[in-house]
N, C-alpha and C positions, 0 to 999 in steps of 0.2 A: 550641509555644513553651514553653520551660522556666519562664518567669515565671508562666504561667497556674496552675501548681500552688501558687504563693504568693499567690494572689488574696485569700484570707482574711487572711493576715498583712498584706498591703498595706492592706487595708481597715482593720484594727485599728490599724496604724501611722498611717494618715491621720486616723483618728478621735481618737487619743489624743495626738498630738504636733503641734506646729507646727515647720516645717522652715525652716532647719537646726536640728537638735536633737542633744543628747548622747544617745548610745545605747550600751548595754552588751551586748557579745557575750560568750557563754560557750561554751567548747568543752571536751570531754574527748577526749583522743587517746591511743593507745598511746605510751609514752615512747620516742621516737626522735628524733634530731636531724633526720632527713629530714622527719618529720611536723611537728615544731615549725617548721622552716623553711617548709614548705608553708603553714602558717597565717600566719606572718610575711609571706610574699609576697603575701597577699591585701590587705595594708594598705600605705599609703604609708610611705616611710622616716621614721624618727624617731617612729613610733607607739610608745607605751609599752604594755608587756604585763606582766601579773601572772601568775606561774606557781606552781602548787602540785602537788607530786607525791603520789601515793597512798602509803600506808604501805609497801607492798611494792615501790614504785618502778616498777610495771608501766604506770602511767598518769600522765598529767600534765593538770592542769586549766589552762586559759588563759582569762584575763579581759582584755577590751579595752574601754576606755571611749573612744569616739571621737565627735567631732562629725560628724554625717552630714548631707549636703545634702538628702536626700530619702528617702522610703520605698523608692524603687527602688534607691537606692545601698545601703541595708541589704540588700535582697533580692539584689543582685548579689554581696555578700560571701557570703551563704548559698549561692548557686548555685555559687560557686567552691569553697566548703568541702565541699560534699556529695560531691565526688569523692575526698576523702582517705580512704583505707581505714581503717576502724575508728573513725571520728569519731562522737562523740555531740554533737549541737548542742542546747544548752539554751536 
């Protein structure tokens, strides 16, 4: 099961937060519309994103602050994101 690899994160989230809770996701991806859209598709419509490009415009940082229902909901986002080529999850 994919979520087993996130057991330490799940434990930390359960210990540090009460759910639902505001959670901040941070990603760095190669700067392409395809990859930006892949990140956007992980979240519900009307989610607000903050973008910051690198000086050479090769990468884009994406920050998302979203109220999440549970630690498992957070982990589900990370599982979906891990398949995006070149992503760095912070």
